[in-house]
N, C-alpha and C positions, 0 to 999 in steps of 0.2 A: 366281183372277182378282180384280182390284181391284173394289171396290164404290164407286159414286159416288152421293151423295145430291144430287139436283137439285131446286131450288125455283123456278127461273126459266126463262130462255130455252132452256136445254139440254133442256127438256121439249118444245119446239116441234119438230114434224116437219121443217120447213124448215131449222132450225138443225142438227138431227141429220144430215140428209142432206148439208148443206154441210160439217159438221165431221167426220163419221165415214163418210160414204158409205152409210149405212144407217139405217133406223128402229130405235130401241132399244125393247126390251120391258123394263118395270120393274114394281116392286111398290110400292104406296103405303107411305109411311113418315112418321114424325114425329121431329123433332129438338128436344129441349128445351134451354133455356138460351140461346137466341138470339132476337132480334127482327128483323123484316123492315123494311128501309128501301129507299131508292131512290138510284141514282147515275146521273149524266149520262155517256153514252158518247160518245166522240169518234173512236174508231178506225173508219175507213171500212169495213173488211172486216167488222167486227162489226155495224156499223149496217146494212150491206147484208144480212148473213145473218139478223139478227133482225127488221129492219124497225122497230126501236124505239130512240128516242133516250135513254130512261131504262130501266135494268135494275134488278131487285131485287138487294139485297145484304144479307148477314147481319152483324149486330153482336152481340157478347155482351150478354146481358141478365141482370138479377139478380132479376126478379120471377117468381113462380111461374107466371104466365100466359104467360111468354116461351117460345113454342114455334112451330115452323114445320112445316107440312105440305108434303110433297114426294113424290118418287119415287126409289127406289133402283134403279140400273142396274148390271149386271155388265159390265165393259169389259175389253178386253185391255190389256196394258201400253202398246202402241202407241196405242190409243184414248185412254187416260188422258193420254198425252203430247199428243195432238191437242187434248184438252179444255184442257190447260194453255196451249196456244198460242191458243186461242179466247178465254180469259179475259184481260181487260186488266189493267194494273198495279194497278188499284184492288182487285184480289182476290188472295188467297193461298190455297193449298190446305192444309187441316189435316185431321187424322183426328178424328172425333167419334163418340160413342156414340149409337145410335139408341134410341128408346123401346122398340122391338120386340126389342132385343138386338143385339149385334154392333156392329162398327165400320164406318164408311164414310168415304171422303174427302168433303170438302165445301169449297166456295169461300166464304170469308168476307172481310170488309173487311180490307185489307192494313195498316191503321194499327197 
């Protein structure tokens, strides 16, 4: 099963229910090498699901303190595709190493 590291709105129960039709169970995790910023969201469906006009977004960082706390979820392939549809064009999915070991998909700035 694919693993997804979430640091933003995909951790919200209402977003999980709207996106996956269920509440996800995950484990705390940390991702090094990235810093957390914010992006304005304009997609009406995403705005409705999250209730937020600005979402967190990750950008590569170079400082030792650049790390982000989040949650790792195990998803089905179909659920990962649903997560892809939820994330707007400002994001792209990449695979990254977690501090605890192993790899997980994560959505980062598309630039």
